C-alpha positions as MATLAB code, in Angstrom:
seq = 'MERVIELRVAEAGQRIDKYIAAEVPDLSRSLIQRLIREGLVTVNGAMTKASYRVKAGDEISIRVPPPEEMELVAEPIPLDIIYEDQDIIVVNKPAGMVVHPAYGHRSGTLVNAILAHCPELAGLDGTQRPGIVHRLDKDTSGLIIVAKNEAAKQSLQRQFKGREVRKVYLALVEGRLEPERGIIEAPIGRDPKRRKRMAVVPGGREARTEFRVLERFPAHTLVEVEPKTGRTHQVRVHFTFIGHPVAGDRVYGFRKQRLELERQFLHAQTLGFKLPSSGRYVEFTAELPEDLREILEGLKVSGV';
ca = [
      12.078  -24.825   17.351;
       9.403  -23.007   15.336;
      10.709  -20.737   12.604;
       8.991  -17.404   11.965;
       9.516  -15.541    8.680;
       8.388  -11.932    8.252;
       7.958  -10.403    4.793;
       6.869   -6.954    3.619;
       5.438   -6.762    0.100;
       6.976   -4.176   -2.213;
       5.032   -4.915   -5.392;
       1.355   -5.944   -5.660;
      -0.260   -8.535   -7.897;
       1.022  -12.065   -7.197;
      -0.916  -14.822   -5.463;
       0.386  -15.100   -1.933;
       1.548  -18.722   -2.321;
       3.575  -17.788   -5.417;
       4.943  -14.679   -3.721;
       6.166  -16.617   -0.675;
       7.666  -19.384   -2.859;
       9.721  -16.763   -4.716;
      10.799  -14.963   -1.534;
      11.585  -18.096    0.504;
      12.948  -20.661   -1.995;
      13.516  -23.403    0.590;
       9.753  -23.670    1.207;
       7.954  -25.697   -1.467;
       4.715  -24.400   -2.941;
       2.785  -27.382   -1.535;
       4.168  -26.745    1.953;
       3.248  -23.054    1.723;
      -0.294  -23.944    0.717;
      -0.549  -26.346    3.668;
       0.721  -23.693    6.077;
      -1.901  -21.296    4.696;
      -4.669  -23.900    5.155;
      -3.545  -24.486    8.745;
      -3.685  -20.770    9.552;
       0.089  -20.447    9.950;
       0.330  -17.659    7.372;
      -1.172  -14.257    8.149;
      -1.455  -11.010    6.218;
      -1.547   -7.894    8.368;
      -2.394  -10.117   11.339;
      -5.299  -11.969    9.690;
      -5.468  -15.489    8.237;
      -5.582  -15.698    4.465;
      -6.166  -17.992    1.469;
      -3.680  -19.215   -1.132;
      -5.602  -17.311   -3.828;
      -5.142  -13.939   -2.080;
      -3.228  -11.445   -4.232;
      -0.686   -9.461   -2.280;
      -0.790   -5.677   -2.049;
       2.115   -3.274   -1.640;
       2.783   -2.762    2.054;
       1.219   -6.061    3.175;
       3.019   -7.575    6.157;
       3.147  -11.340    5.894;
       4.036  -13.618    8.798;
       4.828  -17.295    8.193;
       5.154  -19.784   11.037;
       7.014  -22.937   10.045;
       6.731  -25.752   12.632;
       9.957  -27.485   13.684;
      10.950  -30.347   11.399;
      10.024  -33.827   12.532;
      12.620  -36.560   12.662;
      12.573  -38.139    9.219;
      13.237  -41.777    8.511;
      15.323  -42.293    5.396;
      13.382  -44.575    3.071;
      14.771  -46.328    0.032;
      12.649  -45.656   -3.059;
      13.081  -47.476   -6.394;
      13.424  -44.303   -8.457;
      15.272  -44.745  -11.786;
      18.757  -43.243  -11.824;
      20.904  -42.197  -14.773;
      24.212  -43.545  -13.462;
      27.186  -42.292  -15.488;
      29.876  -44.107  -13.494;
      30.119  -46.369  -10.451;
      32.857  -48.203   -8.594;
      33.342  -49.477   -5.037;
      33.732  -45.916   -3.710;
      31.514  -43.537   -5.658;
      28.481  -43.110   -7.895;
      28.264  -40.330  -10.479;
      24.634  -39.559  -11.317;
      23.086  -37.358  -13.987;
      20.406  -35.717  -11.812;
      17.212  -34.599  -13.567;
      15.738  -31.159  -12.995;
      13.004  -31.221  -10.363;
      14.768  -33.732   -8.087;
      15.871  -32.505   -4.651;
      19.249  -33.885   -3.544;
      18.365  -34.912    0.021;
      15.260  -35.044    2.249;
      14.288  -31.866    4.084;
      11.135  -30.316    5.453;
       8.676  -30.198    2.560;
      10.672  -32.751    0.539;
      10.522  -36.013    2.493;
      10.571  -38.377   -0.468;
      11.493  -38.563   -4.118;
      14.983  -37.211   -3.495;
      18.305  -38.367   -4.891;
      19.179  -39.831   -1.479;
      15.963  -41.911   -1.452;
      16.835  -43.239   -4.914;
      20.488  -43.922   -4.043;
      19.484  -45.896   -0.927;
      17.428  -48.278   -3.069;
      20.403  -48.746   -5.384;
      23.009  -48.924   -2.610;
      21.332  -49.914    0.730;
      24.628  -49.893    2.676;
      24.667  -46.094    2.482;
      21.872  -45.929    5.064;
      24.353  -46.137    7.931;
      26.952  -43.754    6.509;
      27.683  -40.715    8.764;
      24.290  -40.863   10.539;
      22.780  -37.882    8.706;
      19.827  -37.186    6.409;
      22.277  -36.843    3.514;
      24.493  -39.963    3.531;
      27.258  -39.812    0.946;
      26.401  -36.310   -0.261;
      29.532  -34.169   -0.677;
      28.128  -31.358   -2.852;
      24.747  -30.199   -4.079;
      22.814  -29.128   -7.125;
      19.724  -26.953   -6.857;
      16.402  -28.730   -7.342;
      15.867  -27.205  -10.784;
      19.461  -27.591  -11.980;
      20.153  -30.767  -13.929;
      23.442  -32.567  -14.351;
      26.285  -34.393  -12.676;
      26.618  -35.040   -8.967;
      28.965  -37.378   -7.063;
      27.841  -39.561   -4.146;
      30.376  -41.274   -1.853;
      29.684  -44.907   -0.924;
      31.945  -45.081    2.141;
      33.555  -42.787    4.701;
      37.048  -42.868    3.155;
      35.692  -41.864   -0.257;
      33.596  -39.125    1.316;
      36.614  -37.630    3.072;
      38.698  -37.816   -0.114;
      36.061  -35.979   -2.127;
      35.499  -33.409    0.609;
      39.247  -32.655    0.628;
      39.197  -32.209   -3.140;
      36.228  -29.838   -3.031;
      37.779  -27.865   -0.181;
      41.099  -27.668   -2.034;
      39.329  -26.516   -5.231;
      40.662  -29.538   -7.094;
      37.297  -30.542   -8.577;
      36.551  -29.200  -12.055;
      32.914  -28.198  -12.557;
      31.592  -26.943  -15.885;
      28.027  -25.737  -16.434;
      26.034  -24.771  -19.493;
      23.802  -21.741  -18.969;
      21.566  -19.621  -21.149;
      21.661  -16.061  -19.862;
      19.498  -13.060  -20.631;
      20.820  -10.486  -23.114;
      23.832  -10.492  -25.411;
      26.975  -11.058  -23.391;
      29.670   -9.318  -25.406;
      33.106  -10.462  -24.225;
      34.002  -13.886  -25.631;
      35.515  -14.820  -22.285;
      35.305  -13.271  -18.872;
      35.847  -13.616  -15.141;
      33.365  -12.527  -12.489;
      35.007  -11.914   -9.126;
      32.553  -10.647   -6.516;
      31.999  -11.725   -2.886;
      28.798  -13.657   -2.120;
      26.834  -13.679    1.132;
      23.280  -13.569    2.451;
      21.125  -10.888    0.876;
      20.530   -8.447    3.777;
      17.049   -7.611    2.434;
      15.974  -11.153    1.579;
      17.687  -13.519    3.977;
      16.752  -16.656    2.058;
      18.632  -15.459   -1.004;
      22.287  -14.951   -1.738;
      23.735  -11.778   -3.241;
      26.981   -9.992   -4.030;
      27.636   -8.146   -0.771;
      30.590   -6.334    0.848;
      32.274   -8.694    3.263;
      30.848  -11.782    1.547;
      32.908  -14.881    0.830;
      35.351  -14.782   -2.054;
      33.740  -16.064   -5.263;
      35.174  -16.432   -8.758;
      33.374  -17.568  -11.918;
      34.953  -17.928  -15.360;
      32.871  -18.106  -18.539;
      33.172  -18.554  -22.295;
      30.516  -17.606  -24.854;
      29.377  -20.540  -27.002;
      26.560  -18.969  -29.026;
      24.693  -15.671  -29.180;
      21.040  -15.064  -29.989;
      19.312  -11.665  -30.330;
      18.206  -11.588  -26.681;
      20.154  -14.463  -25.047;
      23.656  -15.935  -24.814;
      24.673  -19.562  -24.338;
      27.733  -19.764  -22.084;
      30.055  -22.391  -20.694;
      30.632  -21.563  -17.030;
      33.384  -22.766  -14.708;
      32.944  -21.704  -11.074;
      36.316  -21.728   -9.318;
      34.734  -21.472   -5.866;
      31.686  -23.284   -4.522;
      29.369  -20.665   -3.066;
      25.629  -21.260   -2.752;
      23.835  -20.303   -6.002;
      27.139  -18.866   -7.255;
      26.499  -19.063  -11.007;
      22.985  -17.653  -10.698;
      24.054  -14.818   -8.372;
      27.105  -13.816  -10.391;
      25.293  -13.590  -13.725;
      22.494  -11.582  -12.123;
      25.168   -9.280  -10.675;
      26.525   -8.457  -14.153;
      23.018   -7.872  -15.521;
      22.641  -11.174  -17.385;
      20.595  -13.498  -15.139;
      20.109  -17.144  -16.051;
      17.032  -17.553  -18.250;
      14.068  -19.048  -16.400;
      15.460  -18.238  -12.938;
      12.413  -17.300  -10.842;
      14.498  -16.307   -7.819;
      17.370  -14.253   -9.237;
      16.092  -13.530  -12.737;
      13.741  -11.017  -14.297;
      10.197  -10.875  -12.938;
       8.914  -11.006  -16.506;
      10.659  -13.828  -18.343;
      11.318  -13.558  -22.086;
      11.131  -17.338  -22.559;
       8.547  -19.844  -21.321;
      10.779  -22.054  -19.175;
       9.689  -24.461  -16.449;
      13.047  -24.026  -14.667;
      16.320  -22.168  -14.928;
      18.469  -22.997  -17.945;
      21.425  -24.368  -15.971;
      23.028  -27.765  -16.467;
      26.064  -29.267  -14.691;
      27.726  -30.688  -17.788;
      31.201  -31.797  -16.650;
      32.787  -33.032  -13.420;
      36.497  -33.757  -13.093;
      38.168  -35.146   -9.954;
      40.558  -37.802   -8.648;
      39.124  -41.245   -7.966;
      39.368  -41.953   -4.222;
      40.539  -45.523   -4.911;
      43.521  -44.754   -7.156;
      44.049  -40.985   -7.256;
      43.636  -41.086  -11.058;
      42.056  -37.935  -12.492;
      38.841  -38.564  -14.441;
      36.220  -36.383  -16.138;
      32.593  -37.193  -16.838;
      30.138  -35.385  -19.096;
      26.335  -35.315  -19.283;
      24.584  -34.119  -22.423;
      22.141  -31.239  -22.270;
      18.696  -32.675  -21.368;
      15.853  -32.661  -23.862;
      13.910  -29.748  -22.343;
      16.920  -27.429  -22.659;
      17.859  -28.708  -26.109;
      14.344  -27.849  -27.285;
      14.738  -24.283  -25.974;
      17.960  -23.849  -27.965;
      16.396  -25.288  -31.098;
      13.471  -22.896  -30.690;
      15.853  -19.942  -30.401;
      17.681  -20.995  -33.574;
      14.420  -21.301  -35.497;
      12.721  -18.169  -34.162;
      15.801  -15.996  -33.896;
      14.546  -14.553  -30.587;
];
């Protein structure tokens, strides 16, 4: 079924392809540009070009054709495998990699790479995301678990549902966060004004995030974050809610970024869970990737 998205511009200036990408994060920039070329994006009822700069009050309509059936293809993409046994694979996912194929991201995903490494996963659960039990955003780096069989998948799903999995992130947030430790408890649901985003809303699902300050800079704070619930975009939404959005976050952060970042400064550093095979609790850690380490070094040198 064709999907139709209607947007009304509040602030002028951005190219239309950039504007739509920010407003509808699940559409890639390349897909948006293709939809524009095919006449499926209109401004005030007229076809447009990707270079058009939006004006306040513009009414944008986007028609997204129904997704085609996608064949899962194994691709020999290098993987940073932290741990593997007969049941699971723990991968250190790089920023920029989508977890599973979807419209606009048919290849180059973690699932495509895993299938080349572990071909037997192709038949698991008959979905486009075999073995996937949790997700990381495209531009979030760090640890993710993939189940290699149905029993392991069910074990991990039970652990996630029972909040038995320990997840620790490193995040650089805007501003100086003053308390050394803190808890953010605020319900998360769909943003009523921007349906493709999440927000703290009355009646949303319970969400709890704990944090600890690691280092402060004049205009930023490095924090260790432990989400106790698993809501979509939880860390990003919660820190925006308290006025300290994740640095580099183009969706939930400041329109004008203080730092030149290619992606949000968010890294899934630690995962702790029970091995499906034995029930033994284990923890794995992934070091901060080079691009984020360079940002921290720059802050220490410049004092920004």
